[in-house]
Biotite code that builds the C-alpha atoms (Angstrom):
import biotite.structure as struc

atoms = struc.array([
    struc.Atom([-4.232, -16.154, 41.692], chain_id="A", res_id=1, res_name="MET", atom_name="CA", element="C"),
    struc.Atom([-5.144, -12.764, 40.281], chain_id="A", res_id=2, res_name="PRO", atom_name="CA", element="C"),
    struc.Atom([-5.367, -9.514, 41.730], chain_id="A", res_id=3, res_name="SER", atom_name="CA", element="C"),
    struc.Atom([-8.747, -7.556, 42.197], chain_id="A", res_id=4, res_name="ARG", atom_name="CA", element="C"),
    struc.Atom([-7.323, -4.443, 40.103], chain_id="A", res_id=5, res_name="ARG", atom_name="CA", element="C"),
    struc.Atom([-5.494, -6.949, 36.974], chain_id="A", res_id=6, res_name="SER", atom_name="CA", element="C"),
    struc.Atom([-9.464, -8.704, 37.267], chain_id="A", res_id=7, res_name="SER", atom_name="CA", element="C"),
    struc.Atom([-10.930, -5.512, 37.106], chain_id="A", res_id=8, res_name="SER", atom_name="CA", element="C"),
    struc.Atom([-8.625, -4.694, 33.904], chain_id="A", res_id=9, res_name="LEU", atom_name="CA", element="C"),
    struc.Atom([-9.318, -7.623, 31.986], chain_id="A", res_id=10, res_name="TRP", atom_name="CA", element="C"),
    struc.Atom([-13.333, -7.522, 32.428], chain_id="A", res_id=11, res_name="GLN", atom_name="CA", element="C"),
    struc.Atom([-13.409, -3.875, 30.942], chain_id="A", res_id=12, res_name="ARG", atom_name="CA", element="C"),
    struc.Atom([-10.562, -5.447, 28.472], chain_id="A", res_id=13, res_name="ILE", atom_name="CA", element="C"),
    struc.Atom([-13.110, -8.017, 27.246], chain_id="A", res_id=14, res_name="HIS", atom_name="CA", element="C"),
    struc.Atom([-16.285, -5.850, 27.071], chain_id="A", res_id=15, res_name="HIS", atom_name="CA", element="C"),
    struc.Atom([-15.134, -3.172, 25.060], chain_id="A", res_id=16, res_name="ASP", atom_name="CA", element="C"),
    struc.Atom([-15.603, -3.508, 21.684], chain_id="A", res_id=17, res_name="GLU", atom_name="CA", element="C"),
    struc.Atom([-13.861, -0.930, 19.510], chain_id="A", res_id=18, res_name="ARG", atom_name="CA", element="C"),
    struc.Atom([-10.914, -3.063, 19.066], chain_id="A", res_id=19, res_name="GLY", atom_name="CA", element="C"),
    struc.Atom([-12.879, -5.658, 17.744], chain_id="A", res_id=20, res_name="ALA", atom_name="CA", element="C"),
    struc.Atom([-14.849, -3.259, 15.233], chain_id="A", res_id=21, res_name="VAL", atom_name="CA", element="C"),
    struc.Atom([-11.212, -1.534, 14.141], chain_id="A", res_id=22, res_name="SER", atom_name="CA", element="C"),
    struc.Atom([-10.096, -5.198, 13.246], chain_id="A", res_id=23, res_name="LEU", atom_name="CA", element="C"),
    struc.Atom([-13.177, -5.878, 11.390], chain_id="A", res_id=24, res_name="GLU", atom_name="CA", element="C"),
    struc.Atom([-12.985, -3.300, 9.265], chain_id="A", res_id=25, res_name="THR", atom_name="CA", element="C"),
    struc.Atom([-8.659, -3.593, 8.322], chain_id="A", res_id=26, res_name="ILE", atom_name="CA", element="C"),
    struc.Atom([-9.975, -6.863, 7.393], chain_id="A", res_id=27, res_name="LEU", atom_name="CA", element="C"),
    struc.Atom([-12.916, -6.190, 4.855], chain_id="A", res_id=28, res_name="ILE", atom_name="CA", element="C"),
    struc.Atom([-10.279, -3.693, 3.451], chain_id="A", res_id=29, res_name="ILE", atom_name="CA", element="C"),
    struc.Atom([-7.479, -5.829, 3.264], chain_id="A", res_id=30, res_name="ALA", atom_name="CA", element="C"),
    struc.Atom([-9.699, -8.095, 1.931], chain_id="A", res_id=31, res_name="ALA", atom_name="CA", element="C"),
    struc.Atom([-11.493, -5.945, -1.217], chain_id="A", res_id=32, res_name="ILE", atom_name="CA", element="C"),
    struc.Atom([-7.774, -4.049, -1.438], chain_id="A", res_id=33, res_name="ALA", atom_name="CA", element="C"),
    struc.Atom([-5.402, -7.448, -1.979], chain_id="A", res_id=34, res_name="ILE", atom_name="CA", element="C"),
    struc.Atom([-6.730, -9.170, -5.068], chain_id="A", res_id=35, res_name="PRO", atom_name="CA", element="C"),
    struc.Atom([-6.923, -5.840, -6.843], chain_id="A", res_id=36, res_name="ILE", atom_name="CA", element="C"),
    struc.Atom([-3.294, -5.119, -5.881], chain_id="A", res_id=37, res_name="LEU", atom_name="CA", element="C"),
    struc.Atom([-2.689, -8.626, -7.564], chain_id="A", res_id=38, res_name="ILE", atom_name="CA", element="C"),
    struc.Atom([-4.802, -8.177, -10.758], chain_id="A", res_id=39, res_name="PHE", atom_name="CA", element="C"),
    struc.Atom([-3.137, -4.915, -10.874], chain_id="A", res_id=40, res_name="ILE", atom_name="CA", element="C"),
    struc.Atom([0.103, -6.697, -10.650], chain_id="A", res_id=41, res_name="LEU", atom_name="CA", element="C"),
    struc.Atom([-0.277, -9.395, -12.447], chain_id="A", res_id=42, res_name="LYS", atom_name="CA", element="C"),
    struc.Atom([-2.224, -7.773, -15.963], chain_id="A", res_id=43, res_name="PHE", atom_name="CA", element="C"),
    struc.Atom([-1.394, -4.127, -15.354], chain_id="A", res_id=44, res_name="GLY", atom_name="CA", element="C"),
    struc.Atom([2.326, -4.158, -14.140], chain_id="A", res_id=45, res_name="TRP", atom_name="CA", element="C"),
    struc.Atom([3.935, -4.701, -17.763], chain_id="A", res_id=46, res_name="PRO", atom_name="CA", element="C"),
    struc.Atom([1.985, -1.493, -19.332], chain_id="A", res_id=47, res_name="LYS", atom_name="CA", element="C"),
    struc.Atom([2.961, 0.284, -16.136], chain_id="A", res_id=48, res_name="ILE", atom_name="CA", element="C"),
    struc.Atom([6.755, -0.890, -16.382], chain_id="A", res_id=49, res_name="ARG", atom_name="CA", element="C"),
    struc.Atom([7.038, 0.182, -19.957], chain_id="A", res_id=50, res_name="ASP", atom_name="CA", element="C"),
    struc.Atom([5.409, 3.515, -19.919], chain_id="A", res_id=51, res_name="TYR", atom_name="CA", element="C"),
    struc.Atom([7.860, 4.432, -17.250], chain_id="A", res_id=52, res_name="PHE", atom_name="CA", element="C"),
    struc.Atom([10.701, 3.103, -19.694], chain_id="A", res_id=53, res_name="ASN", atom_name="CA", element="C"),
    struc.Atom([9.579, 5.015, -22.248], chain_id="A", res_id=54, res_name="THR", atom_name="CA", element="C"),
    struc.Atom([9.494, 7.945, -20.406], chain_id="A", res_id=55, res_name="GLY", atom_name="CA", element="C"),
    struc.Atom([13.226, 7.406, -18.744], chain_id="A", res_id=56, res_name="MET", atom_name="CA", element="C"),
    struc.Atom([14.318, 6.365, -22.315], chain_id="A", res_id=57, res_name="GLU", atom_name="CA", element="C"),
    struc.Atom([12.525, 10.202, -23.728], chain_id="A", res_id=58, res_name="ASN", atom_name="CA", element="C"),
    struc.Atom([14.440, 11.957, -21.045], chain_id="A", res_id=59, res_name="LEU", atom_name="CA", element="C"),
    struc.Atom([17.772, 10.229, -21.010], chain_id="A", res_id=60, res_name="GLU", atom_name="CA", element="C"),
    struc.Atom([17.744, 11.300, -24.998], chain_id="A", res_id=61, res_name="ASN", atom_name="CA", element="C"),
    struc.Atom([16.659, 15.075, -24.477], chain_id="A", res_id=62, res_name="GLU", atom_name="CA", element="C"),
    struc.Atom([19.172, 15.077, -21.763], chain_id="A", res_id=63, res_name="GLY", atom_name="CA", element="C"),
    struc.Atom([21.841, 14.027, -23.857], chain_id="A", res_id=64, res_name="SER", atom_name="CA", element="C"),
    struc.Atom([21.108, 16.503, -26.519], chain_id="A", res_id=65, res_name="LYS", atom_name="CA", element="C"),
    struc.Atom([20.454, 18.966, -24.112], chain_id="A", res_id=66, res_name="VAL", atom_name="CA", element="C"),
    struc.Atom([24.104, 18.203, -23.426], chain_id="A", res_id=67, res_name="GLN", atom_name="CA", element="C"),
    struc.Atom([25.803, 18.064, -26.537], chain_id="A", res_id=68, res_name="GLN", atom_name="CA", element="C"),
    struc.Atom([23.815, 21.441, -27.248], chain_id="A", res_id=69, res_name="GLY", atom_name="CA", element="C"),
    struc.Atom([21.949, 20.352, -30.223], chain_id="A", res_id=70, res_name="THR", atom_name="CA", element="C"),
    struc.Atom([18.529, 20.476, -27.423], chain_id="A", res_id=71, res_name="GLY", atom_name="CA", element="C"),
    struc.Atom([15.594, 22.793, -28.260], chain_id="A", res_id=72, res_name="ASN", atom_name="CA", element="C"),
])
């Protein structure tokens, strides 16, 4: 049988709606962010990957020129 103290605690927890509002806000943000993230990964990722691969290749080429003493 629950004590009077724990019964009072449960009543306060069930009447406090601050957590529910926070949870609803998080779910709304997730419902907006997840489709955007999926779209970016599906359609934008090849372009992003190519951009960074090109940058890394340029960096490696310039680094090897500097090591060889032919850089500007």
